[in-house]
C-alpha positions, 0 to 999 in steps of 0.5 A, spaced: 500 500 500 502 506 498 504 511 503 500 518 503 503 523 498 506 529 501 502 535 501 506 539 496 505 533 491 497 532 492 494 534 486 487 538 487 481 535 483 475 539 480 469 536 477 466 541 473 459 542 469 455 538 475 447 539 474 444 533 479 444 532 486 447 525 485 453 527 481 455 532 486 454 527 492 458 522 487 464 527 486 464 529 494 464 521 496 470 520 491 474 526 494 473 532 489 476 538 492 472 543 488 465 542 484 464 547 478 457 550 476 457 553 469 453 559 469 454 560 461 447 559 458 449 557 451 453 551 455 449 544 455 451 544 462 448 550 464 445 551 470 441 558 473 444 561 479 439 559 484 440 551 481 447 552 483 446 555 490 441 549 491 446 544 489 452 547 492 448 547 499 449 539 499 457 540 499 460 539 506 466 543 509 472 544 505 469 542 498 469 549 494 464 551 489 466 554 483 462 558 478 464 559 471 462 565 467 463 567 460 463 574 458 458 576 464 457 583 466 460 585 473 453 586 476 451 579 475 457 575 476 458 579 483 450 577 485 451 570 483 458 569 487 454 572 493 448 568 492 453 561 492 456 561 499 464 560 499 464 560 491 470 563 487 469 565 480 472 562 473 472 566 467 472 563 461 471 568 456 475 574 453 475 578 460 481 582 461 485 582 467 481 589 469 475 586 468 476 579 471 478 583 478 472 588 477 467 581 476 470 578 482 468 584 486 474 588 486 478 583 490 472 580 494 472 573 491 478 569 488 478 567 481 481 562 476 482 565 469 482 560 463 488 560 458 485 557 451 491 554 448 491 552 441 491 545 439 497 542 435 503 545 434 500 552 434 500 551 442 508 552 442 506 560 440 502 561 446 506 565 451 503 562 458 509 566 462 506 573 459 499 570 460 500 568 467 504 575 469 498 579 466 493 575 470 497 575 476 491 577 481 488 570 479 488 565 484 490 560 478 491 559 471 486 554 468 489 551 462 484 549 456 484 547 449 482 553 444 476 550 440 471 554 436 466 555 442 468 557 449 470 551 453 475 546 451 470 541 448 473 535 450 480 536 447 487 536 449 492 540 447 499 538 447 502 539 454 509 538 452 509 545 448 508 549 455 514 552 458 518 549 463 517 554 468 511 558 470 510 562 476 503 561 477 499 555 480 496 552 474 490 548 473 490 542 467 483 542 464 481 540 457 480 532 454 482 529 461 480 522 462 482 517 467 487 514 462 491 520 461 490 525 467 496 521 470 501 523 464 498 530 464 500 531 472 507 527 471 509 532 465 506 539 468 507 538 476 514 541 476 513 546 471 509 551 476 508 553 483 502 547 484 498 543 479 491 542 480 486 538 475 479 540 472 475 534 468 468 535 465 466 531 459 471 525 461 467 523 467 460 524 463 455 519 461 452 524 457 453 532 457 451 534 464 450 527 466 456 525 470 458 517 471 459 516 478 464 510 476 468 514 472 469 520 477 472 514 482 476 512 476 479 519 475 480 521 482 484 514 483 488 515 477 490 522 480 492 519 487 496 514 483 500 519 479 501 523 486 503 516 489 508 515 484 511 522 484 
């Protein structure tokens, strides 16, 4: 039996795009650290603020709700964040550094900023070091694939093309599954302050409907990667 990994090697896990009580419960039971609710109406996983608050009320202590916004105005985002106790924001659109700060209540709420990494060889041209510096007020930079619509579309970008050192906390997302998350962790852990992972489609039975067994497999794969590092 593997020993518990040291704190520095523990990868935090976010399960995103939840819409049902049973999926929230399954993610918590499996050991997720954060639960994501999509407040972008165009998404097939979208929920209302009221529904997000209802689902988040099931969370035990030390499991955090995260609200995903895409180009939302400050009044709406701040109202949503104040309506879901203990929540933080995830900005996934075209928000500038100043807009992220304003839409997180001018420092009232913590937030993640999504970086949309081009697929294929074009990923080498994305200046993640500069991006992290520009959004230095963000709690972390979330790495997702750049597809036509907002969100990663279940696609994985080429992790090997990221810079060797980024002065930021990173959250790896985009096309993660129980089969590949361990490789992503091993490739990126040493390149940043800390590494977390974020999964949505990789643990789904259908869009917005999670699969409890896949959630458990994903968490187990992350813990196995932690134990081997």
